[in-house]
C-alpha beads as a LAMMPS data file, in Angstrom:
LAMMPS data file: protein, C-alpha beads

97 atoms
96 bonds

1 atom types
1 bond types

-500.0 500.0 xlo xhi
-500.0 500.0 ylo yhi
-500.0 500.0 zlo zhi

Masses

1 110.0

Atoms # bond

1 1 1 -344.130 461.612 -189.449
2 1 1 -343.638 465.272 -190.286
3 1 1 -343.643 466.410 -193.876
4 1 1 -341.778 469.614 -194.696
5 1 1 -341.713 470.371 -190.976
6 1 1 -345.423 471.081 -190.798
7 1 1 -348.343 468.749 -190.171
8 1 1 -348.629 464.985 -190.126
9 1 1 -349.803 462.397 -192.611
10 1 1 -353.465 461.901 -191.764
11 1 1 -354.459 459.824 -194.791
12 1 1 -352.460 457.386 -196.891
13 1 1 -354.329 454.868 -199.002
14 1 1 -354.657 453.307 -202.416
15 1 1 -357.951 453.944 -204.197
16 1 1 -359.135 451.842 -207.132
17 1 1 -360.615 454.052 -209.850
18 1 1 -362.829 452.876 -212.685
19 1 1 -364.965 454.433 -215.396
20 1 1 -367.274 456.095 -212.869
21 1 1 -365.976 459.045 -210.841
22 1 1 -364.590 457.793 -207.518
23 1 1 -363.901 459.987 -204.495
24 1 1 -360.176 459.981 -203.734
25 1 1 -360.174 462.433 -200.863
26 1 1 -362.832 464.125 -198.732
27 1 1 -362.788 467.887 -198.163
28 1 1 -360.645 468.839 -195.168
29 1 1 -360.381 472.447 -193.928
30 1 1 -357.207 471.485 -192.009
31 1 1 -355.369 470.109 -195.054
32 1 1 -351.872 471.434 -195.624
33 1 1 -351.092 469.280 -198.651
34 1 1 -352.534 466.430 -200.708
35 1 1 -350.551 464.190 -203.043
36 1 1 -352.115 461.933 -205.691
37 1 1 -349.908 459.374 -207.490
38 1 1 -351.049 457.159 -210.358
39 1 1 -349.660 453.746 -209.395
40 1 1 -350.966 452.078 -212.582
41 1 1 -350.097 451.783 -216.260
42 1 1 -353.614 453.031 -217.081
43 1 1 -353.959 456.776 -217.593
44 1 1 -356.208 458.307 -214.941
45 1 1 -357.781 461.741 -214.545
46 1 1 -358.311 463.684 -211.320
47 1 1 -360.563 466.629 -210.606
48 1 1 -362.390 468.512 -207.848
49 1 1 -365.956 467.283 -208.473
50 1 1 -367.842 464.059 -209.076
51 1 1 -368.543 465.391 -212.589
52 1 1 -364.886 464.757 -213.557
53 1 1 -364.523 462.973 -216.895
54 1 1 -361.830 461.257 -218.934
55 1 1 -363.245 462.757 -222.133
56 1 1 -360.910 465.000 -224.137
57 1 1 -362.094 468.580 -224.610
58 1 1 -364.935 468.114 -222.109
59 1 1 -365.390 471.038 -219.718
60 1 1 -365.093 468.623 -216.789
61 1 1 -362.073 466.674 -218.057
62 1 1 -359.751 465.978 -215.164
63 1 1 -356.018 466.525 -214.977
64 1 1 -354.395 463.676 -216.946
65 1 1 -352.206 461.364 -214.862
66 1 1 -349.990 458.953 -216.793
67 1 1 -348.208 456.156 -214.932
68 1 1 -346.332 457.521 -211.882
69 1 1 -347.686 461.037 -212.445
70 1 1 -348.005 463.103 -209.272
71 1 1 -350.400 465.893 -208.374
72 1 1 -349.256 467.948 -205.377
73 1 1 -352.066 470.146 -204.117
74 1 1 -350.935 472.755 -201.619
75 1 1 -353.654 475.266 -202.498
76 1 1 -357.046 473.670 -201.878
77 1 1 -358.849 471.768 -199.160
78 1 1 -361.752 470.422 -201.217
79 1 1 -362.508 466.921 -202.421
80 1 1 -360.620 465.100 -205.190
81 1 1 -362.172 462.547 -207.567
82 1 1 -360.611 460.154 -210.060
83 1 1 -361.743 458.388 -213.225
84 1 1 -360.318 456.396 -216.161
85 1 1 -361.564 456.034 -219.746
86 1 1 -361.254 452.219 -219.673
87 1 1 -360.112 449.619 -217.183
88 1 1 -358.998 450.552 -213.692
89 1 1 -356.166 452.435 -212.023
90 1 1 -354.883 452.686 -208.478
91 1 1 -354.286 456.177 -207.145
92 1 1 -352.131 456.490 -204.036
93 1 1 -353.545 459.313 -201.899
94 1 1 -351.562 461.036 -199.156
95 1 1 -352.938 463.904 -197.093
96 1 1 -351.044 466.049 -194.612
97 1 1 -353.027 468.008 -192.033

Bonds

1 1 1 2
2 1 2 3
3 1 3 4
4 1 4 5
5 1 5 6
6 1 6 7
7 1 7 8
8 1 8 9
9 1 9 10
10 1 10 11
11 1 11 12
12 1 12 13
13 1 13 14
14 1 14 15
15 1 15 16
16 1 16 17
17 1 17 18
18 1 18 19
19 1 19 20
20 1 20 21
21 1 21 22
22 1 22 23
23 1 23 24
24 1 24 25
25 1 25 26
26 1 26 27
27 1 27 28
28 1 28 29
29 1 29 30
30 1 30 31
31 1 31 32
32 1 32 33
33 1 33 34
34 1 34 35
35 1 35 36
36 1 36 37
37 1 37 38
38 1 38 39
39 1 39 40
40 1 40 41
41 1 41 42
42 1 42 43
43 1 43 44
44 1 44 45
45 1 45 46
46 1 46 47
47 1 47 48
48 1 48 49
49 1 49 50
50 1 50 51
51 1 51 52
52 1 52 53
53 1 53 54
54 1 54 55
55 1 55 56
56 1 56 57
57 1 57 58
58 1 58 59
59 1 59 60
60 1 60 61
61 1 61 62
62 1 62 63
63 1 63 64
64 1 64 65
65 1 65 66
66 1 66 67
67 1 67 68
68 1 68 69
69 1 69 70
70 1 70 71
71 1 71 72
72 1 72 73
73 1 73 74
74 1 74 75
75 1 75 76
76 1 76 77
77 1 77 78
78 1 78 79
79 1 79 80
80 1 80 81
81 1 81 82
82 1 82 83
83 1 83 84
84 1 84 85
85 1 85 86
86 1 86 87
87 1 87 88
88 1 88 89
89 1 89 90
90 1 90 91
91 1 91 92
92 1 92 93
93 1 93 94
94 1 94 95
95 1 95 96
96 1 96 97
């Protein structure tokens, strides 16, 4: 399947995220785009390192993702990590390379 006429979906998976940082996506120098979707009612946070936190005002606080929130990354090819403050969330990860 082509996305925006360039590349193919190389990764599409659901990742369960808990209160410990969980890798959502490995670095990929060939990445064209990554999409992260919070498929849960639990607010999740996503960031580029395993130091990502769900703690407000922390230097490593991730990007907040409420239910159905989407992060479209067309600028980086590094790793993505996810975390929640309590409970669990499922993040749907799609990568186009």
